[in-house]
N, C-alpha and C positions, 0 to 999 in steps of 0.2 A: 523682343517683339518680333513673331513671323509672319510674315507677307508672303500670299501669293505671289507669281511673277504676272505680270500684265497679260490680259489676253484680250483677243478684241472683243468689242462690246456691239452689240445689235444696233443698227443705224436709228438713228431718231432719239431726240432728246429726253432725258426721262425727267420726272418731277424730282426738283431739289430737295422735297423732306425725305426722300430714299436714301440721303447722305449723312454721314456723322463728320464732324469735323475735329480736328487733332492739334493744337498747339503745342510745341515742344521747342524748349530751349538747344542750342547747338548741343551740348553734351548728349542730350537725351536720345538724340537723333542715332540709330542704329546703321549697320550696314543691310538689311533689308529694306527699311524703309527708303533709304537712299539710292539702293538699286532700284527700286522702283519708279522715285523720282527722276532717276536718270533715263529710265524705259521711257516714262510719258515723256520727256523733253524731245528724246531720240525719235520718237515716233507723230510726234503731234506740235511741234514746236514752228518749224519751217522748212523750207527747201531750197538747197542754194540754187542761187541766180545763174547767170550765162559768164559772170564776170568773179567768181569764185576763186579762182586761182589754181595752182598745182595741189594744193594739199585736200582741195574737195571737188567732187563731180558735181558738174551742173545736173541740175533735177534731183540728185539726191537729198536723201534728209540730212539735216543739220543735226549731228550725233553729239551727245556727250558722255563719258565714263564717270561712274561714282566716284573717282577718285577725286577728277577734275571739279565735279561738281561740290565737293565738299572743300577742296579748296578756293573754290570762286564765292561760293554761296555760305560757305561755314568759316571763314577765314579766320573771326575771332570769337573765340568759346564765350566770352563775357555779354556782346554784341548782339549775336546772330541767332536766328529761330526761324521756325518753319513752321508755316501753316499749313496743314494736307487735308483735302477731302476724300472721305473713306467711303466706298459701298460696303455696306458692313456683311451685305450677305457673299460676296464675292472676296471680302480682304483686299478691292484692289483699290490703289492710288490715282485718283481720276480728274485730280487737280493739286496742284501747289503753289506756294507763293514763301521763296524765301528772302528773308527782309533782317535790316540791320538798323539799330539807331545809334546816332555818332552826335557829340558836342558840337555846335556850331560857332557861337560866339556869345561873350557876356550880354547881359540883357536881351537876348533873342533866344536860347532856349537850343532844342535838339531839333535834328532831321532826321525822319523815318524814311529809310531807303528800302524799294523793294528790287531787290535784286535779281529774280526772275518770278516770272509767273507765267506759268501754263497751264491750260485745261484741254482734257481730254475732247477731241472734235465731236462726239456723240453726246458731249455734256453742256455746248455751250449753247450760250442764246437764253439761259435759264435762270443766269444771275450768280453762278458760282464763285467766278473771278471776283464779282464784287462783294460776295461774301468772305471769301478769302483776304479779301483786302480788309473788309469790316474787322474780321477776327482780330487780322495783325495790329489795327489802331488803338490805340488808348487815349488818344488825344491829349495828354498832360504833358506840357512843357515843351508844345511841339512848335516849331516855327514853321518849317517847311515839311512838305512829304515829297520824295522824288520817286522816278523811275526812268531808266533808259531802255527804251523799247522800239523793234521795227513795227510794233503793233497798235494800230489807232484804238482797238479797244481795249488792251492792258491801260491806255493813256487815260481812257474813260473810267477805266475801276478804280484809277489814282482818285481823278478827281470826284468819284462819289463817295470815295471813303472820306475825302476831307471835307468834303460839302460844297468845296468852291472850285470853279474852272481852275485851269492853268493861266500862272499870270506871268503876260510875256514882261510886261514893265518889270515886274518885280526879279523876273529870272533874268533879265538885263543887268542889272543891278547887283544881285548875290549871288547868282549860276556858277561864275567862275570858281567865288570863294568856297562855295557848297561843296564844287566839283572838287576842290583841291584837300578840303577836310573829310572827304569820304571817305580817304586811302584806299578805294577802289582802284584799282590796276588800270581798267578798260576806261574808266571815268577820267582818271589823273593825267592817262597817258595820250588819251585822243583829243582832238580840235575841238574846242566849241564855238559853235554860231547861232547866237539869238539878234534875232532883228523884230521890226515891227509885225512880221507875218509867219515866224517860225522859230523853232529853237531845237537845233539837230547839234548830234554828236559824230563827227565823220570818223566813225569808228573801224572802218574796213570790214564792217560786217556784210558781205555780198549776200544777203537773201533773198530769194526770188520774189520781189515787189507786186509781180501778178496776184499770186496767192494772198495777199493782204490789201488788196485794193478797195474794199469796202471800209468807208469812213461813217462814224457813229451821226447824228443829227447835230447841226450847230458846231462842227468841227471847225477851230481854228488855228490848228497849227501847221495847213499847208500839206505838201506832197514833198516827199524823201527824194533826193536823188540818190543812184548806187551808191552801197557805201555807205550809207547813212543812216541813224537811230534817231527817233524823238529822243531829247534829254527835258523832259516834262517836272515841272516843278509847281507844286499848289501850296497855297500860304494861307493855312486856314486862318480866317478873321475871329474865332471865337474859340472859347474852351470848352471841353466835355460837356459842363454843368450849363453851358448855354445854347447848346444846341436844340433843335425842335423836337419834340418829345416823339416823332415817327423815328428819329435818329436813334436815339438814346435806347429807344427798344431792342435795338439790337445787340447793345454792349453784353447785359447780361448772360450771353451767349459763351462770353469769356469764360464766366464759371463753373460752366461745364464742360468744357474742351476737356479737363484731365481726366472725365469720366468715363471718355470714348477708348481707353486704351484696350478696355475689355473685348470691345468689336475686333482687336487686331489678334485674337488669340486662335491658333488653329486646337 
């Protein structure tokens, strides 16, 4: 699967209809796709804040290598997968969601976890992140959905995927156990703080919060302190076959995802 390297897009959001979406399990993610995803993150995820420390220069872009992205986002070849948004005319990756599913507890089911969600800045505000999350979601036997992110709109994408808002009361009950069950280093090794007004992971990720100071409507998780990220959990109250008809119309896209490979060839 050959992909062109990421090039700057013209400013201004484009119609989402221009894009194709691709879902791949971890063993099918090749180095070309992974490098594009790493470039996307390194150019569009965030900027280091003033307290970033010696290893990061404040004001510079937060970057990740393809090797590190594979080890963090595709750490389990049986459970991890990627959903990518592709611009077929240029073969550019303009959005991706790295995801995993893991078993939680008897009688409860699985947890669907988004380990990374990023969208090119010129393609934000038109529903790309929301559609990436929807394609990752299968709705079956899912007790909870989660993400750790400093970006409020990434959390909102999670809420729209699950069809319910983040639940602080349920997070207080199950959050620590879910974090432990995830097996994700960042989640298991950082301090989790949940109370009636917020749910955060003290991950020492000192991203510049001034760049992400805008919040969605009806935001309920408060503001972050330096070095914190939102620990967001949604607990779907219904199964896939009980969802509203409008939501169900999204899921047939999954059957089309594997046909998009033809757009990736040079």
